[in-house]
C-alpha positions in Angstrom: 112.8 83.8 27.8 115.0 85.4 30.4 113.1 83.9 33.3 113.2 80.5 31.6 117.0 80.7 31.5 117.0 81.7 35.1 114.8 78.7 36.0 117.1 76.4 34.1 120.1 77.7 36.1 118.2 77.2 39.4 117.2 73.6 38.5 120.8 72.8 37.6 122.0 74.2 40.9 119.5 72.1 42.8 120.6 69.0 41.0 124.2 69.3 42.3 123.3 70.7 45.8 124.6 74.2 45.0 121.4 76.2 45.4 121.6 78.8 48.2 118.7 79.7 50.5 118.1 82.5 52.9 117.4 81.3 56.5 116.1 84.0 58.8 117.3 83.8 62.4 115.2 85.3 65.2 117.2 86.8 68.0 115.1 84.9 70.6 115.8 81.5 68.9 119.5 81.7 68.1 121.3 78.4 68.3 124.8 77.9 69.3 126.5 79.3 66.3 129.8 78.2 64.9 129.3 80.1 61.7 129.6 83.8 62.8 132.7 85.9 62.1 132.2 87.7 65.5 135.6 86.4 66.6 136.0 88.4 69.7 132.4 88.4 70.9 132.1 92.1 70.6 128.7 92.1 68.8 126.9 92.0 72.1 129.3 93.9 74.2 127.3 96.5 76.2 129.9 99.2 75.6 129.6 98.9 71.8 125.9 98.8 72.0 125.7 101.9 74.2 128.1 103.8 71.9 125.8 103.0 69.0 122.8 104.2 71.0 124.5 107.5 72.0 125.5 108.0 68.4 121.9 107.5 67.3 120.8 110.2 69.7 123.5 112.6 68.6 123.7 112.0 64.9 120.4 110.3 63.9 119.9 107.0 62.1 121.7 107.7 58.8 124.5 109.8 57.3 122.2 111.5 54.7 124.7 111.6 51.9 128.0 110.4 50.4 131.3 111.3 52.2 132.1 114.1 49.8 128.7 115.8 50.3 127.5 115.8 53.9 127.9 112.2 54.9 131.3 112.5 56.6 131.0 113.5 60.2 133.5 114.3 63.0 132.8 110.8 64.3 134.0 109.3 61.0 137.1 111.6 61.0 138.1 110.6 64.6 137.6 106.9 63.8 139.8 107.2 60.7 142.5 109.0 62.8 142.4 106.4 65.6 142.7 103.6 63.0 145.6 105.2 61.3 147.4 105.6 64.6 146.8 101.9 65.5 147.8 100.6 62.2 150.8 102.9 61.8 149.8 104.3 58.4 149.4 107.8 56.9 145.7 107.7 56.3 142.5 105.6 56.5 139.4 105.9 54.3 136.1 104.4 55.4 133.8 102.3 53.2 130.4 100.7 53.5 131.7 97.1 53.1 134.8 95.1 52.5 133.5 94.2 49.1 133.2 97.9 48.2 136.7 98.6 49.6 138.4 95.9 47.6 136.5 96.6 44.4 137.1 100.3 44.8 140.8 100.1 45.3 141.5 97.7 42.5 139.3 99.2 39.9 140.5 102.7 40.7 144.3 102.0 40.7 143.9 100.1 37.4 143.1 103.5 35.8 146.8 104.5 36.3 148.5 101.4 35.2 148.3 99.1 38.2 148.5 95.4 37.0 147.1 93.0 39.7 148.8 89.7 40.5 146.5 87.7 42.7 146.8 84.7 45.0 144.5 82.2 43.3 142.3 81.8 46.5 141.7 85.6 46.9 138.1 86.6 47.9 135.5 87.3 45.2 135.5 91.0 46.0 139.2 91.1 44.8 138.5 89.2 41.6 135.5 91.4 40.9 137.7 94.5 41.3 139.8 93.7 38.3 139.0 93.2 34.6 139.0 89.5 33.8 141.2 89.8 30.8 143.9 91.4 33.0 144.0 88.9 35.9 147.3 87.3 36.6 147.3 84.7 39.3 149.8 82.7 41.3 149.4 79.3 43.0 148.1 79.7 46.6 150.9 81.1 48.8 153.5 79.9 46.3 156.1 82.7 46.3 158.3 81.0 43.7 155.3 80.8 41.3 154.4 84.5 42.1 157.9 85.5 41.1 157.6 83.5 37.8 154.2 85.2 37.1 155.7 88.7 37.7 158.7 87.9 35.4 156.3 86.8 32.6 154.1 89.9 32.7 154.1 91.9 29.5 153.9 95.4 31.0 154.2 98.8 29.4 156.7 101.3 30.9 153.9 103.2 32.6 152.5 100.1 34.4 153.3 98.7 37.8 152.4 95.3 39.2 150.7 94.9 42.5 150.8 91.6 44.5 147.4 91.0 46.1 146.7 88.5 48.9 144.4 87.9 51.8 146.1 88.1 55.2 144.1 85.2 56.7 142.2 83.4 54.0 138.5 83.4 54.7 137.7 79.8 53.7 140.9 78.0 54.7 142.1 79.9 57.7 145.7 79.8 56.7 147.9 83.0 56.9 149.8 84.7 54.1 153.6 84.7 54.2 153.6 88.5 54.5 157.4 89.0 54.9 158.1 86.9 51.8 155.4 88.8 49.8 156.9 92.1 50.9 160.4 91.0 49.9 159.2 89.8 46.5 157.3 93.1 45.9 160.4 95.1 46.8 162.7 93.0 44.6 160.2 93.3 41.7 159.4 97.0 42.0 155.8 96.0 42.7 153.3 97.1 45.2 151.6 94.9 47.8 148.0 94.9 48.8 146.6 92.8 51.7 143.0 92.2 52.7 143.2 91.2 56.3 139.5 91.1 57.1 139.8 87.9 59.1 143.1 88.7 60.8 142.8 92.2 62.2 141.8 92.2 65.8 142.4 88.4 66.0 146.0 87.4 65.4 149.2 88.9 66.8 150.0 90.1 70.3 148.4 93.5 69.6 145.6 92.2 67.3 147.2 93.8 64.3 146.7 90.6 62.2 149.4 89.5 59.9 151.2 92.8 60.4 151.9 91.9 64.0 154.3 89.2 62.7 156.5 91.7 60.7 157.7 95.3 60.7 156.6 95.6 57.0 153.5 97.5 56.0 151.7 96.8 52.7 151.1 99.7 50.3 147.4 99.1 50.7 145.6 97.3 53.6 141.9 96.6 53.6 139.9 95.4 56.5 136.4 95.2 57.8 134.5 96.1 61.0 131.9 93.3 60.6 134.1 90.5 61.9 136.4 90.8 65.0 135.0 94.4 65.6 131.4 93.1 65.7 129.8 96.0 63.8 129.8 96.6 60.1 131.6 98.6 57.4 135.2 98.6 56.2 138.4 100.6 55.6 141.4 101.2 53.4 144.7 102.0 55.1 147.4 103.5 52.9 149.7 106.4 52.2 148.7 110.0 51.5 149.0 109.8 47.7 147.0 106.6 47.2 144.3 107.8 49.7 143.9 111.2 48.0 143.7 109.5 44.6 141.0 107.2 45.9 139.0 110.2 47.3 139.2 111.9 43.8 138.5 108.8 41.6 137.1 105.8 43.6 133.5 105.5 42.5 132.5 103.3 45.5 133.8 106.1 47.8 132.4 109.0 45.9 128.9 107.7 45.0 127.9 105.5 48.0 126.1 106.9 51.0 128.5 107.0 54.0 127.7 104.5 56.8 125.9 106.2 59.8 128.0 108.3 62.2 126.4 106.2 65.0 128.0 103.2 63.5 131.4 105.0 63.5 130.9 105.6 67.3 130.2 101.9 67.8 133.3 101.0 65.9 135.4 103.4 68.0 134.1 101.6 71.1 135.0 98.3 69.6 138.5 99.5 68.6 139.2 100.5 72.2 138.3 96.9 73.3 140.5 95.4 70.6 143.4 97.5 71.6 143.1 97.2 75.4 141.7 93.7 76.0 144.2 91.1 74.8 142.5 88.6 77.1 139.8 88.3 74.5 142.3 87.0 72.1 143.6 84.7 74.8 140.1 83.2 75.3 139.7 82.8 71.6 142.9 80.9 71.1 142.1 78.7 74.1 138.9 77.8 72.3 140.8 77.2 69.0 143.2 74.8 70.8 140.3 73.0 72.5 138.5 72.6 69.2 141.6 71.3 67.4 142.3 68.8 70.2 138.8 67.3 69.9 139.0 67.2 66.1 142.3 65.3 66.4 140.6 62.8 68.7 137.9 62.2 66.2 140.4 62.1 63.3 138.5 64.8 61.5 139.7 66.0 58.1 140.5 69.6 59.1 142.4 71.9 56.8 145.6 73.2 58.5 144.7 76.4 60.3 145.9 78.2 63.5 143.1 80.8 63.3 139.4 80.9 64.3 138.5 79.6 60.8 138.6 75.8 61.1 137.4 74.1 57.8 136.2 70.5 57.9 136.6 69.5 54.2 134.2 66.8 53.2 134.4 67.2 49.4 130.9 66.4 48.3 128.4 69.3 48.5 125.5 66.9 49.4 127.5 65.5 52.3 128.3 69.0 53.5 124.6 70.0 53.5 123.6 66.8 55.3 126.1 67.3 58.1 125.0 71.0 58.5 121.4 69.9 58.8 122.2 67.2 61.3 124.1 69.8 63.4 121.3 72.3 63.1 118.8 69.6 64.4 121.1 69.1 67.3 121.1 72.9 68.1 124.3 74.0 66.4 124.7 76.5 63.5 127.5 75.8 61.1 127.2 76.7 57.4 128.0 74.3 54.5 130.4 76.1 52.1 130.2 75.0 48.5 131.3 75.9 45.0 131.8 78.6 43.7 132.8 80.0 47.2 135.4 77.2 47.3 136.8 75.1 44.5 134.8 72.2 43.2 135.0 69.0 45.2 136.2 70.8 48.3 132.8 71.5 50.0 133.2 72.0 53.7 131.8 73.0 57.0 133.5 76.2 58.0 133.6 76.3 61.8 134.3 79.7 63.2 135.5 80.0 66.8 134.8 83.0 69.0 136.0 84.3 72.4 132.3 84.2 73.3 132.2 80.4 73.1 132.5 78.5 76.4 134.3 75.3 76.9 130.8 73.7 77.3 129.8 75.0 73.9 132.7 73.2 72.2 132.3 70.1 74.3 128.6 69.9 73.3 129.5 70.5 69.6 131.8 67.5 69.6 129.4 65.3 71.5 126.9 66.0 68.8 129.4 65.4 66.0 130.5 62.1 67.6 126.9 60.9 67.7 126.1 62.1 64.1 129.2 60.4 62.6 128.6 57.2 64.5 125.0 57.0 63.1 125.9 58.1 59.5 128.7 55.9 58.0 128.8 57.9 54.7 129.4 61.2 56.6 131.9 59.5 58.9 133.9 58.4 55.8 133.7 61.9 54.3 134.8 63.7 57.4 137.6 61.6 58.7 141.1 60.8 57.6 141.7 57.2 56.8 144.9 55.7 57.9 146.8 53.6 55.4 
């Protein structure tokens, strides 16, 4: 009976082009990818790889236990201290993934009366960290609506609201109005949590993400090492009190095996590159501008974004899959993003730019797009803006 219900769900997903598939990619046959979150091209940097190799020789392949047992090494500690210094916070805790960090923070703080108020387009890891019956949401980046939602909350005296937003939104590429969120939190006696997984290392003169645009610091900042840093893992940056409470009560932190110390060494090497090589961000934004100029020439239906995330919204999931397959046949990897990752009827190709892309890569991509859209009228109509 259970498997029968599963099969029914799978058949229904097939019918509306929403079934997902795993597609293994051999290192020797990698296409030009415009789907990776390796924004600074650090995944293949020799210094990061060598640091990983040295760490493997020194610490072995795994951590052996959770952080509170024997899994927390001096390499983890030094990484946490270097991150705290860079971010200008009291303390940093390390997690196995961004999903675990977001879930862990939200579920743990809810134990002591934290009431989350989420931007409607927050990542699934944020939604999964709160109890569904307690979710309060505001319209995407709408500060006025967020203020209304805060006023309408029916909270007990021992409860505190926490505004929660992404810094750079993962599927749209737009940036949160951090200064206005901070101001609203302060006026409302609320806390502020930002997940800047897609902004850290990328935006701002120092690569500090959305925090580079303001002097304010959120009460809780989460980020990952699997995107601009080119490695894996995640962190929570916060004050001493919240950090210590998470160490005592956060189940994701207490009961998960720590990521390997060798990985911490690789992240440290990557952090040095992020901090000392602004030219990587310069190359990245040159590529973003080149991409957007070509998209404008083809009149493509891009969502407004000034970040490496450039969504081409086609609407229909079937059209998104078709375009992705045509590009794959032409030698380019770009993933079709569909519901429930994005709202219904907003299926898209999420192009992700990197400092590792060359001008020739981008030129060749748009040559291929031009040919595909000329041959496929239905895709052309779905991908382009029609002038009145």
